[in-house]
N, C-alpha and C positions, 0 to 999 in steps of 0.2 A: 521358475517360480516355486517356492516352496510353501507347503502350506503350515504354517507353527500352531496358528490357534483360529481364527478364523481365514474364509478362501478370501484374497484379496480384491475380487472383482466385488465388492459388497454392495455397491451402487447397482450391479448388474442384478442382483437379488440374489449373490450366492453367499449365505449366512451358515450353512453347514460346517459345523465343527467336526474337525477329524480327532482320530485317537491320539495324536503328538499334543494337543491340547495341554495334559497335564503334565507332560515332561518339561524337565529343565532343559534351555538351552543356552551354549557357549559360543561369543564369538572371540577367535583371536585374531589381534590384527598387530601391526608394525608400530603402531601407537594409538593409546586412545587417551583423548583430550578431554579430561571429566569436567572441567570447571569449578572443580573443588578445591580450594585452596590448601585444604588438609592433605590431599593427595592428588596434585594436578595430573600426573598422567599416571597409566596402566599398560596392560599388555593385553587384558581380558577380560569378557563381562558376560555375567551370566544373570538371566533372568526367568522367573517363572511365573504365572497368571497375571502378566503385564505389570509385574513391579523387578527391579533391580535386585537379585538374590547379595552378587558379590560383583567386587570390581578391583582389581590389583595384578599384581603378578599370575602368570599362568598356570603353574602349582598350587598357590592358593584357591585359583580360581575354581578349577578343575576338582580339588578337595570338596571344595564347600558344593559346589554341584552336584557330587558323589554318582554313582554307577548309575549307567542307563542315560547320561545326559549325551542331547545331540550337540556335537561340536563341530562347529565351521570355520576354518582359518583363512584370512586373508591377510598374505604375508607381506604384500608391497601398500596395503592401506591402512586409513587413518578414520577411527572411529571418533564421533563428536557428539555432542546431545543435539537434538534434534534441535533445526532450525524454524526461529519466528517469525513471522511478517507480523509487524505491531499495527500497520495500518494499511489497511489496503481493501478491495471492493470485489467479492466475489461474483456477485450476481453479473457484475460491470464484464469483470473478465469474460465469464462467461459469453456475454453479449458481444463482445469484442471480437470473440474467437468466434464467433456466429455471423458475425455482419460484416460489413465493408470497412476492411480495415485501412486507416490512412497513415500507420505510422511508417515513418522514413520515407515517406515522398517528399520531394526536393522542388517541386514546383506546384502552382493552381492546376495547370495543365495534367501532371500525372496525377493527382488528385481527383480529376475528372475521369480519365480515362480508369481508375481502379472502380469509380463509380459505375462507369460504362460498363464493365464486368463484374457485378455485385452478382455472388451467388445468391439462389431462391432464397436462402436461410435469411438472407440480410432483410425483407420484408416482413413488417410486421402491421397485417393489415393491409392496408392500400400504401402504407408511407415505408418509404424505402430509407433505412438507418444506417449508420457508420459512426466511427469514431477513431479518431489520433491525429487529425494534421495540426501544424505547428508552424504558424506562418515565420517565425524566427527561424526556421531551417531550411527556408524554400531559398533556392538559387534563382538569379536573376533578375532579383526585386533589390529595392534602394538599399544597400550596406549589406547585400548578400554576397556570399562566393567563398569558394576556398582561400583566397586571400586574406579574408576575414579570420579566420578560424584562429591560426598561430597568436593573435593578438588579443588574449584576454581581456574583456571587457568593450569590444568593439562590438557593437550589434550589427548581426547579420541581417536584421531585415527589423525596421524601427515601425514602417509604416503600412507597409502592404498587407492588408487582409484582403481573403478573396470575396467576389460578390456573386449574388443571385444569377448575373447574366450567363454566367459560364454553365450554371446548373440548369438555365430555363431552357438552353440550347439542346440539352440532352434530355430534359425531363419537363416539358411544358405543363403537364397535366398531371403527374404523379408528384405528389408532397415529397420531397428530399429533405433528412434534417442528419447533420453530421456534427456532431460533438468534437469540442477541440478536444487535446489530448490532455488537457489538465480538467474537462467535465464543464469547466465556468465559461464556456463561451460555444456558440452553435453556429454555424453556417447553413443556413435554408437557401430554398427556393422561391420564387415568386408563388407558386400554389400553396407553399405552406405560408406564407405571409399572408396569403388571400382566406385561406381556412381559419388562421388564425384571429381574422380581422384587422392585422396591421397596416397602417397606411402613413402617410406622412402626418397624419393630425393625432396621432397614437402617442401619447405622451411617455416618456420614459417611466416604467415602475421605479418606486422605491427599492433601493438596492438593485438596479438593473441599468442597462445603457442599452438603447438601440443604434449602432451605428447608422450614419445618415450621410446623403450624397450632397453637393454643394445645393440643389433643389430641397433637399429637406426628406428626399424619399428613403426609403428602407435598402440600405444596401445589400443585406441578408446574413450580416453578424449579429448576431445577439450576445450579449455581455450579463452573465449572472441573472437577477431576478428576470430580467427579459426574456429569458429562454423559457419560463414558464410559462408566457403566453400562446405557446405554440406545443409545448408538452401536454398541455391541458388537452388539447385536439388528439394526441396519437392515441389510439387504441391498446389497453393493457396487451401484454402477451398471453397466450394460450396457456392454460397449465402445462400442456406439452413443452413448450416453448421455453418456460420457467423451469424444468425438471431437465429438459436438455441442455439447457446454458448451465444450471448449476452442476451437473453432472461433469461434464468437462471441464469445468474451472476448478473442481475438486480433486480429479486425476490428475490435470496440469500441476496441481499444488503438491501432493504427492509425488508427482516424477522430479518434481524439481527439489525436494526434499526439504518441504517446509510441511512440519508436524502440527503447527496450530498458527492460524491465521485469526489477527485481531479485524473484524470486519468495520469498518469506518461507518454505519451509516446504515444500517437495513429497514425495508420495509414490512410491515406485518405479516404480508402475504410468503413474503420467501421466508421469512421465520418460521413460519408455521408448516411449511413445505420441511424444511431442515427438521423441525422437531418430528416430524414425522418419521423420517428418515433415522435418525438418532433413537429412535425410541426400537427402530428394527435391526439397529446394528450397521447402519450402512451408511456410514460417515467414514470415511476412509482416513481423514485428517481431524484435529480437533481445532472447533470454533469458539472465538468469543467474542460477542455479537456485540457491537454497540446500537442501541437503538436509534431510529430515526425521530429524532426530538422537535423537529422543526417540519416534518411531512403531515400528510393527513392522518397517519395512526399515533400521531404524538400524544393526546390525549387517551388513546387506549392502553398503548403504552404505560403511561403512569399510573392508571388505576390497575394495571397488571401485576404491576411491580416487577424485580428481578428473576432469574429464573436458571437453575442447574441440573442439567440431564446428564449424559454420559460422557458425549463427546461434543456436547453444546452447552455452552453459558452466554447468558446475557444479563451482566452484571453492571454494564456501561450505557450512558447516553451520548449523542453527539448531536451537538450545536455547532453551525456556522456562523462566523463571526465577519467574516470579508471573502473577496474572491481571489483570483491567481494573479501571480505577478507578471506572468507570461503575456496575459491579456490587459494588462492594466487595471485587474480587480481589485487588487491586493489594498488595503486602508493603510496610506502611508501618512505620518505626520507633517511630513513636507511635500510638496509638489514631484513628481517624478521629474528625474532629470532630463529624460527625454522626450519627455510631453508636459511642459509646464503647465497647462491648464488643467491635468489632470491628479488629482490622490488617492482616487480608488475606492473602493466602494464598502460602506459598513451596512452589512445585509439586516444586523439587528441595533438597535441603539441600546447603549450601555444599559440603561433602565429595564429593558425589554430582556436583552441579554440575562443580567442580574436575577431577574425574576424566574426565568424558565432554569436557569443554572437551582438557584433555591428550591423550586417546587420538585426539579430529580433528586437533588441530592437529599431532600428531606424524606423522600422514598426510597433512600438507599443506595441510588446510583451513584456511579463513579461519573463526574462530568468530564467528557473528553469535548474541546473546544478546538476547531479549526481556525488557525490564525496564522497569517502569511506575515501582511504588514505590518512593520514596527507598531502604527498605531493601532492595528489590532492585537499585537500581543500583550500593548500596555492595556487594554480594555480587558483583556482576558484573563492577565495574571494578576491582577488587580480585583477583578471581581472573584476570581477563583479561588484566592486569598481571604476572603471573608466565610469561605465553605469548611464546614469538618476536614481536616488534614486526614483526617483515619482512612476515608474514601479514596486518597491518591488519585487525586484530581488530575487530568492530564493536559497538559499544549499541544496539539496535534498538528506537527510541521515546525512550529515555533520558529520561522524561517527568517524574518528580519527581525533583528532586537536591537534594543537601547543599551547602552554598556551597565546602565543602573537595572535593567530588566533582567541580563545574564545573573546578577546576583541573588533575585529574588526567588529562583526555584527552589534552591536548597532550604532558604529560610522560609518559605510558605507549604515546603514538603509536596511541591508538584513535580510533577513527572514531566521531561520532554521527550516526544515522541517524535524522531526526526527520519528522515528518508535519504540515506547518503547519495544516492542516486541523483537526486534532485539540483544536488550542487553540480557534478559532473554534466549534466543535461543542461543547466543554467547557465554555467560559467561565460560561454561565448557572446552572452547578452545581458548578464545580470548588474555587470558594473555601470553599464550605458542607462539601464532603468533606474539605481538608484545614487549613482554616484561613489567617488573614491572611499568618504567617511564613514556611507550608511552601509557601505559593502564587508568593513570591517568585522561586522557583527552579525554577519547572513550567514547562514548555513555552518554556526559555530558551534560544533558537536565538543570539540575538545575545550573552548571556553566555558560552556555551561558545565560539562563534567568535572573541570577542576575546581567546581566550585562545591564537589561534592553532593550535586544533585543527583537523580537516577534519571538513566537515560535509555530509552528503546527504540529499536531502531524497525524500519520497514521499509516499504518499496512504494506505496500507495497504488501496485497495480490495479486496473492498468493502465494508470499514468505512465508510470514507468514498467519495465521486462519486472515480472515475476518471480526472475531467477535470483535469489538470495546472492550466489556468488558473485554477482555484480555489485549489490551492495555491497560484501566485505572487500570487493578490491576498491570502490571508490571510496571508501571508510579509511582504507589504510594508503591510498595515494593520490585522492583528489584530481586524477587525471584521466582523460578518455583512454580507450582502448588501444590507441597510437602512443599512448606516454606522454601526451602533448596536457599542459604545458610542464616543460621540466621542472623538479623537484615539487609538481603540484602548484594548483590555485589555491592560493593563500595557503601556503604550507604549514603556519604554525596551528592549523586545526587539524592536521593527519594525526590520525590514530594509529597506536601499536595493532599487533597481531590480535592479543589477546584483548583489548580494549574493543577492537571491532568485532570481534566474536561474542564478546559480553554483550552486546547492543541485541544482537539475534537471540542470545540463550538466556543468562540469567536476569538482563536488565528487561526484557520482554515478560520474562516470568513475574519479575515483581510486578510490572505494570497488571497482570492480571491476577495480582494477589494469588499466584502461584509459586513462590520459589521457596517452600517447603516440600514440593513433590516434583517440580521440573527445572528445568535451566541447567541442572547439573546430572553425571551420574553417579549416584551413590548410592547406598543400599539402603531400601525401600521407596525410591523414588520408582516415579512412572519409567517405564521402561520406552522412552522415547529417544532416538538415535539416530545417525546415519552413517553409513560406510561411502568415504571419499577416496580416490585417486591421490588426492593432495593436502598436505597439511595449511590449513587454511591461515594458520597462527605462523609456522616457520619456513614455508618456502615462499618464492618470489613471490610475490602480488600478480604479478601478469598471468602465472599457472593457474588462478583461479578464473580466467576468463574462459576457459575451455574446460574446464573440469567438469566432470559429468557424475552425477550420483549413482551409485552402485545399489546399495541398499538403503530403502526408508522404512523404518520401524515405530510403529505406535502402537501404543499400549501393547507392545510385546509382539504385535502381527508385523509381517512383512506386508505393507500397503501399495511396496512398489520394488521392483527388481530390473534392472538395466537387461536388455535380453542378452 
């Protein structure tokens, strides 16, 4: 680890400047991909005081750097602009890394075994917390199993949700709350239901659904707004827990090569903590925060207005219009193909949504709206189209679109904020949910991009893995890690290496009003970049799956170096 400007472990309190801070630094690499059309590739880059001083051929950069520059050579590596996750959840990532992880479990029984072996950090007060289950991936249930995987469009598991009974056997008196991987459903035990007062007589709340057995008794699975009945009873995390979780999340982002994260919906308490760290120079990566526009802090955010700090900005607000496709909460124009009695849930009426969006836009906020189903996207696109386009309003996910709505992004000046790994995670069952016709314009990055619209890429972590290399791979292949299906799922939506990289660099920069200072490596821009062992544009996509970031530089500082 090399101290260039600030000591890397800023979150641990180390902010002492070192003598090299005023010297020019030069990195020489096998190739530099600048994302600058005027000079797309280079050999060397020099920076000083956090800004790019020169980028180009080795000799010209060394000449611009002058005598006394610190020079480091990476003969087998490629340098690219810093990668930005345009839709993620930092606090949730920290919580997921600290509580019970149910990622990649293949059965309800295996999930319960993880609960049995929960770490002490998984407790929040008396409540046992976890996240990550996905019944669509469980084996041994109807429609599940490896045999279903090669046939894209065959659901692995249509109906088999877990029940409270298996959790009750393990924890009859301790309340348990396990969020689904997408955060739009929860699996709880009887004690959690008791504390929330949920019985067979409890009505489904607006925008929510309580799954029930034949006798009307709650099964233990709550969809979307029904989760609020339980979460209202869970004690807030302590200050120490908040700080510990944020610290591990931000360090993870730096290690994976994320130089900025667009946090999609942050509570005011977390934002205040990050403001303190930003004032002290303790944020290793940049954060572009979307205020939570539907939570308890919405009115306070509206009164406070936008904020710009050193590495922390809040210029956007996040609203949610529907749920998730995996739990059938996404709002569709027509019923689900695999459950004809359901069309999903609108969490806000169109009228209330437009009222909220207008109020925040009038305060100067960029409005970013979660929209998964085609009905939800129609409501959001039409509503945002009525607002000032200079605020660059965003549709987060834009997962299932109509052919007509694909064409509206560019015309209305809206940004489509996609998550490439959602497509490769959902492809085994998405067609069963939607049917063939609706699937044509699902996860349709290329179709939207070809209209001239602005597109930004992210992961939605911790719903997906925060590693941006997996997002680049998914965008270029639309395949799983084993290369299935051949040619990619809906291969007409596959992107080139340049297009994929742009989504995580120039596209994400535009979505945060930063296209004049980040997203490219050019003179005067912020010195945010990565050193990689692979070329994410020219090398075979499969090389991205195992690629490990060698150096992450933010504002001219090494915030991560591989051992």
